[in-house]
C-alpha positions in Angstrom: -15.4 -57.4 -2.1 -12.4 -58.0 0.2 -11.2 -54.4 -0.2 -14.7 -53.0 0.6 -14.8 -55.2 3.7 -11.3 -53.9 4.8 -12.4 -50.3 4.3 -15.6 -50.7 6.3 -13.7 -52.4 9.1 -11.1 -49.6 9.4 -13.5 -46.7 8.9 -14.5 -46.1 12.5 -10.8 -45.9 13.6 -10.0 -43.6 10.6 -12.8 -41.3 11.7 -11.3 -41.1 15.2 -7.8 -40.5 13.8 -9.0 -37.8 11.4 -10.8 -36.1 14.3 -7.6 -36.1 16.3 -5.7 -34.6 13.4 -8.4 -32.0 12.9 -8.2 -31.0 16.6 -4.4 -30.8 16.4 -4.7 -28.6 13.4 -7.3 -26.3 15.0 -5.2 -26.0 18.2 -2.0 -25.3 16.3 -3.6 -22.6 14.2 -5.0 -21.0 17.3 -1.6 -21.0 19.0 -0.1 -19.4 15.9 -2.8 -16.7 15.8 -2.4 -15.9 19.5 1.4 -15.7 19.1 1.1 -13.4 16.1 -1.3 -11.1 17.9 1.0 -10.9 20.9 3.9 -10.0 18.6 1.8 -7.4 16.9 1.0 -5.8 20.2 4.6 -5.7 21.2 5.6 -4.0 18.0 2.9 -1.4 18.4 3.6 -0.7 22.1 7.4 -0.6 21.4 6.9 1.9 18.6 4.6 4.1 20.8 7.1 4.0 23.6 9.9 5.0 21.3 7.9 7.9 19.9 6.9 9.1 23.4 10.6 9.0 24.4 11.6 11.0 21.4 8.8 13.5 22.1 10.0 13.9 25.7 13.5 14.6 24.5 12.2 17.3 22.1 10.1 18.8 24.9 13.1 18.9 27.2 15.3 20.3 24.4 12.7 23.0 23.6 12.7 24.0 27.3 16.5 24.3 27.3 16.4 26.4 24.1 13.8 28.7 25.7 15.9 29.0 28.8 19.0 29.9 26.8 17.0 32.4 24.8 15.5 33.9 28.0 18.9 34.3 29.5 20.4 35.4 26.2 23.2 32.8 26.6 24.0 32.0 23.0 27.6 31.0 23.6 29.6 28.3 21.8 29.2 25.8 24.7 25.5 26.0 24.7 25.2 25.9 20.9 27.5 22.9 20.8 25.5 21.2 23.4 22.2 21.8 21.5 23.9 20.6 18.3 25.0 17.4 20.1 21.5 16.9 21.4 20.0 17.2 17.9 22.6 14.7 16.6 21.7 12.2 19.3 18.0 12.6 18.4 18.8 12.1 14.7 20.8 8.9 15.5 17.9 7.6 17.6 15.4 8.3 14.8 17.7 6.6 12.3 18.1 3.6 14.5 14.4 3.3 15.2 14.4 -0.1 13.5 15.8 -1.7 16.6 12.8 -4.1 16.5 13.1 -7.2 14.4 11.4 -10.6 14.1 13.4 -13.6 15.3 12.2 -17.0 14.4 12.9 -19.8 16.9 13.8 -23.1 15.4 12.3 -24.9 18.4 8.7 -25.2 17.5 6.1 -24.3 20.1 3.6 -26.5 18.2 3.7 -30.2 19.0 4.7 -32.2 16.0 2.5 -35.2 15.1 3.3 -38.4 13.3 1.2 -41.1 11.9 2.5 -44.5 12.8 1.4 -47.5 10.8 2.4 -51.1 11.2 3.8 -50.9 7.7 5.6 -47.5 7.9 5.9 -44.3 9.7 4.8 -41.0 8.2 5.9 -37.8 9.9 5.3 -34.1 9.4 7.8 -31.6 10.4 7.0 -28.0 11.3 
């Protein structure tokens, strides 16, 4: 009977604490989802920008080739220049993975602890 009495006496406080924990959980998950979505957008935009830049380089190179062809200027200097341009494009394409994920050890989610008069329980994220 004594245990049942103790449980009933603490129950309202437990409900409030559980609600606080649930709210913290909900808010933390929402922050994580927002951050993940922001990062996805950055990856997509960055990739699109990269591809647009490569496309512009190809367009420019194509125009230069047309001009050389029009002027019939197939000399060693022009051919070496075009070759160098193609090598640079290849290097850019090969290094296209200049995007990476970096995890910060400093959490942007507030840590919570449960403090009891008998002991302290903590969660670490």
